[in-house]
Biopython code that builds the backbone (N, CA, C, O; Angstrom):
import numpy as np
from Bio.PDB.StructureBuilder import StructureBuilder

atoms = [
    (1, "MET", "N", (209.692, 137.129, 13.742)),
    (1, "MET", "CA", (208.413, 137.632, 13.302)),
    (1, "MET", "C", (207.434, 137.574, 14.469)),
    (1, "MET", "O", (207.388, 136.589, 15.206)),
    (2, "TYR", "N", (206.664, 138.625, 14.624)),
    (2, "TYR", "CA", (205.648, 138.720, 15.670)),
    (2, "TYR", "C", (204.284, 138.796, 14.991)),
    (2, "TYR", "O", (204.028, 139.709, 14.205)),
    (3, "PHE", "N", (203.420, 137.849, 15.292)),
    (3, "PHE", "CA", (202.092, 137.793, 14.687)),
    (3, "PHE", "C", (201.073, 138.491, 15.578)),
    (3, "PHE", "O", (201.009, 138.242, 16.782)),
    (4, "LEU", "N", (200.288, 139.354, 14.978)),
    (4, "LEU", "CA", (199.154, 139.972, 15.640)),
    (4, "LEU", "C", (197.921, 139.337, 15.013)),
    (4, "LEU", "O", (197.594, 139.614, 13.859)),
    (5, "VAL", "N", (197.237, 138.487, 15.773)),
    (5, "VAL", "CA", (196.156, 137.660, 15.230)),
    (5, "VAL", "C", (194.814, 138.206, 15.696)),
    (5, "VAL", "O", (194.586, 138.415, 16.888)),
    (6, "GLN", "N", (193.945, 138.430, 14.743)),
    (6, "GLN", "CA", (192.604, 138.909, 15.061)),
    (6, "GLN", "C", (191.771, 137.768, 15.641)),
    (6, "GLN", "O", (191.733, 136.672, 15.082)),
    (7, "ALA", "N", (191.108, 138.031, 16.759)),
    (7, "ALA", "CA", (190.328, 137.006, 17.453)),
    (7, "ALA", "C", (188.966, 136.774, 16.820)),
    (7, "ALA", "O", (188.525, 135.630, 16.716)),
    (8, "ASN", "N", (188.306, 137.813, 16.406)),
    (8, "ASN", "CA", (186.908, 137.726, 15.993)),
    (8, "ASN", "C", (186.750, 137.563, 14.477)),
    (8, "ASN", "O", (186.134, 138.401, 13.818)),
    (9, "VAL", "N", (187.306, 136.487, 13.936)),
    (9, "VAL", "CA", (187.147, 136.170, 12.518)),
    (9, "VAL", "C", (186.160, 135.014, 12.423)),
    (9, "VAL", "O", (186.468, 133.890, 12.819)),
    (10, "TYR", "N", (184.987, 135.294, 11.904)),
    (10, "TYR", "CA", (183.921, 134.296, 11.926)),
    (10, "TYR", "C", (183.689, 133.618, 10.578)),
    (10, "TYR", "O", (183.087, 132.545, 10.538)),
    (11, "LEU", "N", (184.143, 134.204, 9.485)),
    (11, "LEU", "CA", (183.859, 133.643, 8.165)),
    (11, "LEU", "C", (184.743, 132.465, 7.805)),
    (11, "LEU", "O", (184.373, 131.663, 6.947)),
    (12, "ASP", "N", (185.897, 132.339, 8.435)),
    (12, "ASP", "CA", (186.816, 131.236, 8.148)),
    (12, "ASP", "C", (186.712, 130.197, 9.262)),
    (12, "ASP", "O", (187.203, 130.430, 10.367)),
    (13, "PRO", "N", (186.086, 129.065, 8.990)),
    (13, "PRO", "CA", (185.922, 128.054, 10.048)),
    (13, "PRO", "C", (187.240, 127.432, 10.512)),
    (13, "PRO", "O", (187.271, 126.779, 11.556)),
    (14, "ASP", "N", (188.318, 127.619, 9.766)),
    (14, "ASP", "CA", (189.622, 127.066, 10.136)),
    (14, "ASP", "C", (190.554, 128.102, 10.752)),
    (14, "ASP", "O", (191.741, 127.835, 10.937)),
    (15, "HIS", "N", (190.035, 129.263, 11.064)),
    (15, "HIS", "CA", (190.869, 130.345, 11.605)),
    (15, "HIS", "C", (191.661, 129.905, 12.831)),
    (15, "HIS", "O", (192.813, 130.306, 13.000)),
    (16, "TYR", "N", (191.068, 129.103, 13.668)),
    (16, "TYR", "CA", (191.722, 128.670, 14.910)),
    (16, "TYR", "C", (193.015, 127.890, 14.648)),
    (16, "TYR", "O", (193.866, 127.802, 15.533)),
    (17, "LYS", "N", (193.174, 127.327, 13.455)),
    (17, "LYS", "CA", (194.363, 126.522, 13.159)),
    (17, "LYS", "C", (195.649, 127.335, 13.184)),
    (17, "LYS", "O", (196.730, 126.776, 13.370)),
    (18, "ILE", "N", (195.547, 128.642, 12.999)),
    (18, "ILE", "CA", (196.745, 129.468, 13.045)),
    (18, "ILE", "C", (197.426, 129.349, 14.401)),
    (18, "ILE", "O", (198.653, 129.412, 14.489)),
    (19, "PHE", "N", (196.634, 129.178, 15.460)),
    (19, "PHE", "CA", (197.211, 129.080, 16.799)),
    (19, "PHE", "C", (198.033, 127.810, 16.962)),
    (19, "PHE", "O", (199.090, 127.829, 17.593)),
    (20, "ASP", "N", (197.553, 126.707, 16.398)),
    (20, "ASP", "CA", (198.319, 125.460, 16.439)),
    (20, "ASP", "C", (199.658, 125.635, 15.729)),
    (20, "ASP", "O", (200.694, 125.197, 16.228)),
    (21, "ALA", "N", (199.631, 126.271, 14.571)),
    (21, "ALA", "CA", (200.854, 126.468, 13.794)),
    (21, "ALA", "C", (201.831, 127.386, 14.530)),
    (21, "ALA", "O", (203.027, 127.097, 14.584)),
    (22, "LEU", "N", (201.339, 128.480, 15.094)),
    (22, "LEU", "CA", (202.208, 129.407, 15.815)),
    (22, "LEU", "C", (202.839, 128.751, 17.035)),
    (22, "LEU", "O", (204.021, 128.953, 17.314)),
    (23, "GLU", "N", (202.054, 127.971, 17.755)),
    (23, "GLU", "CA", (202.584, 127.265, 18.922)),
    (23, "GLU", "C", (203.628, 126.226, 18.510)),
    (23, "GLU", "O", (204.690, 126.125, 19.124)),
    (24, "GLU", "N", (203.320, 125.459, 17.472)),
    (24, "GLU", "CA", (204.239, 124.419, 17.013)),
    (24, "GLU", "C", (205.578, 124.999, 16.577)),
    (24, "GLU", "O", (206.627, 124.400, 16.810)),
    (25, "LEU", "N", (205.536, 126.161, 15.945)),
    (25, "LEU", "CA", (206.753, 126.794, 15.447)),
    (25, "LEU", "C", (207.386, 127.762, 16.444)),
    (25, "LEU", "O", (208.391, 128.405, 16.140)),
    (26, "SER", "N", (206.796, 127.863, 17.632)),
    (26, "SER", "CA", (207.292, 128.770, 18.684)),
    (26, "SER", "C", (207.405, 130.209, 18.196)),
    (26, "SER", "O", (208.405, 130.884, 18.440)),
    (27, "ILE", "N", (206.374, 130.662, 17.510)),
    (27, "ILE", "CA", (206.333, 132.030, 16.996)),
    (27, "ILE", "C", (205.568, 132.896, 17.995)),
    (27, "ILE", "O", (204.476, 132.535, 18.433)),
    (28, "ASP", "N", (206.146, 134.030, 18.347)),
    (28, "ASP", "CA", (205.488, 134.967, 19.255)),
    (28, "ASP", "C", (204.246, 135.545, 18.594)),
    (28, "ASP", "O", (204.253, 135.877, 17.409)),
    (29, "TYR", "N", (203.161, 135.664, 19.392)),
    (29, "TYR", "CA", (201.936, 136.260, 18.851)),
    (29, "TYR", "C", (201.111, 136.878, 19.966)),
    (29, "TYR", "O", (201.300, 136.594, 21.149)),
    (30, "HIS", "N", (200.199, 137.725, 19.546)),
    (30, "HIS", "CA", (199.240, 138.364, 20.447)),
    (30, "HIS", "C", (197.888, 138.328, 19.760)),
    (30, "HIS", "O", (197.798, 138.555, 18.554)),
    (31, "VAL", "N", (196.840, 138.047, 20.514)),
    (31, "VAL", "CA", (195.483, 137.992, 19.966)),
    (31, "VAL", "C", (194.783, 139.308, 20.288)),
    (31, "VAL", "O", (194.846, 139.805, 21.412)),
    (32, "ILE", "N", (194.115, 139.858, 19.281)),
    (32, "ILE", "CA", (193.454, 141.146, 19.441)),
    (32, "ILE", "C", (192.062, 141.099, 18.809)),
    (32, "ILE", "O", (191.860, 140.468, 17.771)),
    (33, "ASN", "N", (191.123, 141.765, 19.439)),
    (33, "ASN", "CA", (189.769, 141.881, 18.905)),
    (33, "ASN", "C", (189.682, 143.186, 18.112)),
    (33, "ASN", "O", (190.022, 144.249, 18.630)),
    (34, "ILE", "N", (189.235, 143.110, 16.875)),
    (34, "ILE", "CA", (189.113, 144.288, 16.020)),
    (34, "ILE", "C", (187.635, 144.505, 15.699)),
    (34, "ILE", "O", (187.049, 143.714, 14.960)),
    (35, "PRO", "N", (187.026, 145.551, 16.234)),
    (35, "PRO", "CA", (185.635, 145.835, 15.871)),
    (35, "PRO", "C", (185.540, 146.233, 14.398)),
    (35, "PRO", "O", (186.476, 146.829, 13.866)),
    (36, "PRO", "N", (184.431, 145.917, 13.730)),
    (36, "PRO", "CA", (184.281, 146.266, 12.311)),
    (36, "PRO", "C", (184.404, 147.759, 12.042)),
    (36, "PRO", "O", (184.747, 148.161, 10.930)),
    (37, "THR", "N", (184.132, 148.575, 13.035)),
    (37, "THR", "CA", (184.183, 150.033, 12.847)),
    (37, "THR", "C", (185.504, 150.644, 13.313)),
    (37, "THR", "O", (185.627, 151.867, 13.382)),
    (38, "ALA", "N", (186.486, 149.811, 13.631)),
    (38, "ALA", "CA", (187.771, 150.312, 14.133)),
    (38, "ALA", "C", (188.426, 151.237, 13.115)),
    (38, "ALA", "O", (188.350, 151.018, 11.906)),
    (39, "GLU", "N", (189.068, 152.271, 13.635)),
    (39, "GLU", "CA", (189.792, 153.216, 12.785)),
    (39, "GLU", "C", (191.295, 153.076, 12.935)),
    (39, "GLU", "O", (192.059, 153.670, 12.173)),
    (40, "LYS", "N", (191.721, 152.289, 13.921)),
    (40, "LYS", "CA", (193.143, 152.004, 14.091)),
    (40, "LYS", "C", (193.272, 150.724, 14.899)),
    (40, "LYS", "O", (192.324, 150.294, 15.556)),
    (41, "ILE", "N", (194.448, 150.122, 14.844)),
    (41, "ILE", "CA", (194.731, 148.932, 15.638)),
    (41, "ILE", "C", (195.164, 149.404, 17.013)),
    (41, "ILE", "O", (196.167, 150.105, 17.150)),
    (42, "ASP", "N", (194.413, 149.023, 18.022)),
    (42, "ASP", "CA", (194.700, 149.430, 19.388)),
    (42, "ASP", "C", (195.711, 148.458, 20.003)),
    (42, "ASP", "O", (195.361, 147.609, 20.823)),
    (43, "PHE", "N", (196.952, 148.602, 19.591)),
    (43, "PHE", "CA", (198.028, 147.725, 20.028)),
    (43, "PHE", "C", (199.345, 148.461, 19.844)),
    (43, "PHE", "O", (199.580, 149.059, 18.795)),
    (44, "GLU", "N", (200.198, 148.421, 20.848)),
    (44, "GLU", "CA", (201.491, 149.084, 20.749)),
    (44, "GLU", "C", (202.606, 148.082, 20.999)),
    (44, "GLU", "O", (202.507, 147.219, 21.871)),
    (45, "THR", "N", (203.659, 148.214, 20.223)),
    (45, "THR", "CA", (204.842, 147.385, 20.376)),
    (45, "THR", "C", (206.047, 148.133, 19.832)),
    (45, "THR", "O", (205.924, 148.986, 18.954)),
    (46, "ASP", "N", (207.202, 147.802, 20.363)),
    (46, "ASP", "CA", (208.448, 148.357, 19.832)),
    (46, "ASP", "C", (208.975, 147.527, 18.670)),
    (46, "ASP", "O", (209.894, 147.940, 17.963)),
    (47, "ARG", "N", (208.388, 146.362, 18.482)),
    (47, "ARG", "CA", (208.851, 145.466, 17.418)),
    (47, "ARG", "C", (208.468, 146.021, 16.053)),
    (47, "ARG", "O", (207.436, 146.672, 15.892)),
    (48, "LYS", "N", (209.310, 145.751, 15.092)),
    (48, "LYS", "CA", (209.062, 146.184, 13.712)),
    (48, "LYS", "C", (208.692, 145.013, 12.819)),
    (48, "LYS", "O", (208.152, 145.203, 11.729)),
    (49, "ASP", "N", (208.983, 143.793, 13.281)),
    (49, "ASP", "CA", (208.751, 142.587, 12.483)),
    (49, "ASP", "C", (207.346, 142.028, 12.768)),
    (49, "ASP", "O", (207.195, 140.889, 13.210)),
    (50, "VAL", "N", (206.339, 142.846, 12.508)),
    (50, "VAL", "CA", (204.955, 142.503, 12.837)),
    (50, "VAL", "C", (204.201, 142.103, 11.578)),
    (50, "VAL", "O", (204.304, 142.747, 10.534)),
    (51, "PHE", "N", (203.445, 141.029, 11.706)),
    (51, "PHE", "CA", (202.560, 140.561, 10.633)),
    (51, "PHE", "C", (201.170, 140.388, 11.216)),
    (51, "PHE", "O", (201.002, 139.712, 12.231)),
    (52, "VAL", "N", (200.164, 140.995, 10.582)),
    (52, "VAL", "CA", (198.796, 140.841, 11.064)),
    (52, "VAL", "C", (198.109, 139.719, 10.301)),
    (52, "VAL", "O", (198.332, 139.529, 9.105)),
    (53, "TYR", "N", (197.268, 138.981, 11.021)),
    (53, "TYR", "CA", (196.540, 137.855, 10.447)),
    (53, "TYR", "C", (195.097, 137.962, 10.899)),
    (53, "TYR", "O", (194.810, 137.954, 12.096)),
    (54, "GLY", "N", (194.193, 138.063, 9.943)),
    (54, "GLY", "CA", (192.775, 138.160, 10.275)),
    (54, "GLY", "C", (191.959, 138.613, 9.093)),
    (54, "GLY", "O", (192.139, 138.138, 7.972)),
    (55, "SER", "N", (191.067, 139.532, 9.355)),
    (55, "SER", "CA", (190.114, 139.988, 8.340)),
    (55, "SER", "C", (190.701, 141.099, 7.467)),
    (55, "SER", "O", (191.821, 141.564, 7.678)),
    (56, "VAL", "N", (189.916, 141.497, 6.498)),
    (56, "VAL", "CA", (190.273, 142.625, 5.641)),
    (56, "VAL", "C", (190.449, 143.883, 6.491)),
    (56, "VAL", "O", (191.307, 144.718, 6.203)),
    (57, "THR", "N", (189.648, 144.011, 7.521)),
    (57, "THR", "CA", (189.723, 145.197, 8.381)),
    (57, "THR", "C", (191.101, 145.343, 9.003)),
    (57, "THR", "O", (191.686, 146.423, 8.932)),
    (58, "ILE", "N", (191.637, 144.298, 9.606)),
    (58, "ILE", "CA", (192.956, 144.403, 10.239)),
    (58, "ILE", "C", (194.056, 144.581, 9.193)),
    (58, "ILE", "O", (195.044, 145.269, 9.449)),
    (59, "ALA", "N", (193.896, 143.977, 8.037)),
    (59, "ALA", "CA", (194.885, 144.154, 6.961)),
    (59, "ALA", "C", (194.917, 145.598, 6.500)),
    (59, "ALA", "O", (195.989, 146.163, 6.282)),
    (60, "ARG", "N", (193.749, 146.191, 6.352)),
    (60, "ARG", "CA", (193.649, 147.596, 5.930)),
    (60, "ARG", "C", (194.233, 148.526, 6.994)),
    (60, "ARG", "O", (194.966, 149.461, 6.672)),
    (61, "LEU", "N", (193.908, 148.266, 8.256)),
    (61, "LEU", "CA", (194.394, 149.111, 9.343)),
    (61, "LEU", "C", (195.903, 148.989, 9.550)),
    (61, "LEU", "O", (196.540, 149.941, 10.001)),
    (62, "ALA", "N", (196.471, 147.853, 9.232)),
    (62, "ALA", "CA", (197.912, 147.648, 9.412)),
    (62, "ALA", "C", (198.729, 148.604, 8.560)),
    (62, "ALA", "O", (199.876, 148.903, 8.891)),
    (63, "LYS", "N", (198.155, 149.082, 7.476)),
    (63, "LYS", "CA", (198.874, 150.030, 6.608)),
    (63, "LYS", "C", (199.246, 151.313, 7.344)),
    (63, "LYS", "O", (200.184, 152.005, 6.950)),
    (64, "GLN", "N", (198.516, 151.633, 8.410)),
    (64, "GLN", "CA", (198.825, 152.841, 9.189)),
    (64, "GLN", "C", (200.142, 152.706, 9.941)),
    (64, "GLN", "O", (200.781, 153.707, 10.265)),
    (65, "ASN", "N", (200.543, 151.490, 10.214)),
    (65, "ASN", "CA", (201.788, 151.235, 10.934)),
    (65, "ASN", "C", (202.892, 150.992, 9.920)),
    (65, "ASN", "O", (203.272, 149.850, 9.660)),
    (66, "THR", "N", (203.397, 152.058, 9.358)),
    (66, "THR", "CA", (204.348, 151.954, 8.253)),
    (66, "THR", "C", (205.681, 151.339, 8.643)),
    (66, "THR", "O", (206.450, 150.933, 7.772)),
    (67, "ASP", "N", (205.969, 151.264, 9.942)),
    (67, "ASP", "CA", (207.231, 150.666, 10.375)),
    (67, "ASP", "C", (207.120, 149.163, 10.584)),
    (67, "ASP", "O", (208.129, 148.513, 10.857)),
    (68, "TRP", "N", (205.928, 148.592, 10.464)),
    (68, "TRP", "CA", (205.752, 147.145, 10.568)),
    (68, "TRP", "C", (206.102, 146.490, 9.244)),
    (68, "TRP", "O", (205.665, 146.943, 8.187)),
    (69, "SER", "N", (206.881, 145.437, 9.300)),
    (69, "SER", "CA", (207.238, 144.714, 8.082)),
    (69, "SER", "C", (207.173, 143.219, 8.363)),
    (69, "SER", "O", (207.856, 142.749, 9.273)),
    (70, "PRO", "N", (206.384, 142.457, 7.622)),
    (70, "PRO", "CA", (205.686, 142.837, 6.403)),
    (70, "PRO", "C", (204.366, 143.566, 6.612)),
    (70, "PRO", "O", (203.807, 144.075, 5.640)),
    (71, "GLY", "N", (203.846, 143.641, 7.822)),
    (71, "GLY", "CA", (202.580, 144.322, 8.052)),
    (71, "GLY", "C", (201.417, 143.407, 7.738)),
    (71, "GLY", "O", (200.937, 142.673, 8.603)),
    (72, "SER", "N", (200.969, 143.454, 6.499)),
    (72, "SER", "CA", (199.875, 142.560, 6.104)),
    (72, "SER", "C", (200.014, 142.180, 4.642)),
    (72, "SER", "O", (200.686, 142.849, 3.858)),
    (73, "LEU", "N", (199.363, 141.098, 4.310)),
    (73, "LEU", "CA", (199.228, 140.685, 2.915)),
    (73, "LEU", "C", (197.754, 140.824, 2.590)),
    (73, "LEU", "O", (196.918, 140.094, 3.122)),
    (74, "TYR", "N", (197.447, 141.746, 1.730)),
    (74, "TYR", "CA", (196.053, 142.015, 1.414)),
    (74, "TYR", "C", (195.802, 141.564, -0.015)),
    (74, "TYR", "O", (196.012, 142.314, -0.968)),
    (75, "GLY", "N", (195.337, 140.296, -0.147)),
    (75, "GLY", "CA", (195.174, 139.744, -1.472)),
    (75, "GLY", "C", (193.782, 139.257, -1.811)),
    (75, "GLY", "O", (193.569, 138.678, -2.877)),
    (76, "GLY", "N", (192.834, 139.482, -0.922)),
    (76, "GLY", "CA", (191.459, 139.106, -1.250)),
    (76, "GLY", "C", (191.049, 137.739, -0.775)),
    (76, "GLY", "O", (189.854, 137.503, -0.595)),
    (77, "ASN", "N", (191.982, 136.810, -0.558)),
    (77, "ASN", "CA", (191.609, 135.480, -0.114)),
    (77, "ASN", "C", (192.328, 135.199, 1.203)),
    (77, "ASN", "O", (193.545, 135.014, 1.234)),
    (78, "HIS", "N", (191.560, 135.172, 2.281)),
    (78, "HIS", "CA", (192.160, 135.048, 3.609)),
    (78, "HIS", "C", (191.864, 133.735, 4.278)),
    (78, "HIS", "O", (191.994, 133.628, 5.497)),
    (79, "LEU", "N", (191.468, 132.726, 3.525)),
    (79, "LEU", "CA", (191.200, 131.437, 4.121)),
    (79, "LEU", "C", (192.507, 130.793, 4.561)),
    (79, "LEU", "O", (193.501, 130.828, 3.835)),
    (80, "TYR", "N", (192.500, 130.209, 5.749)),
    (80, "TYR", "CA", (193.690, 129.595, 6.315)),
    (80, "TYR", "C", (194.279, 128.549, 5.370)),
    (80, "TYR", "O", (195.495, 128.500, 5.182)),
    (81, "GLU", "N", (193.423, 127.711, 4.772)),
    (81, "GLU", "CA", (193.919, 126.633, 3.922)),
    (81, "GLU", "C", (194.653, 127.139, 2.700)),
    (81, "GLU", "O", (195.522, 126.444, 2.173)),
    (82, "VAL", "N", (194.322, 128.337, 2.235)),
    (82, "VAL", "CA", (194.996, 128.923, 1.081)),
    (82, "VAL", "C", (196.339, 129.490, 1.536)),
    (82, "VAL", "O", (197.085, 130.037, 0.723)),
]
sb = StructureBuilder()
sb.init_structure("model")
sb.init_model(0)
sb.init_chain("A")
sb.init_seg("    ")
for serial, (resi, resn, name, xyz) in enumerate(atoms, 1):
    if name == "N":
        sb.init_residue(resn, " ", resi, " ")
    sb.init_atom(name, np.array(xyz, "f"), 0.0, 1.0, " ", f" {name:<3s}", serial, name[0])
structure = sb.get_structure()
């Protein structure tokens, strides 16, 4: 699994903890900044096992990459502790 992690998530004070978990588990990841007005994720990869982690914006935009699996989980509650 390859994690694409949004850098600019300000509403979740524990967002940074994802990096500790990814490092501890030796999971590949890339950090990306997503502007609120973005119309697509400006990131290219040949990998198909991509999961996005961040705001509603990145979850919504991940749907455009239909070959990414699982892509995103868009369930309304994005707090790290949940």
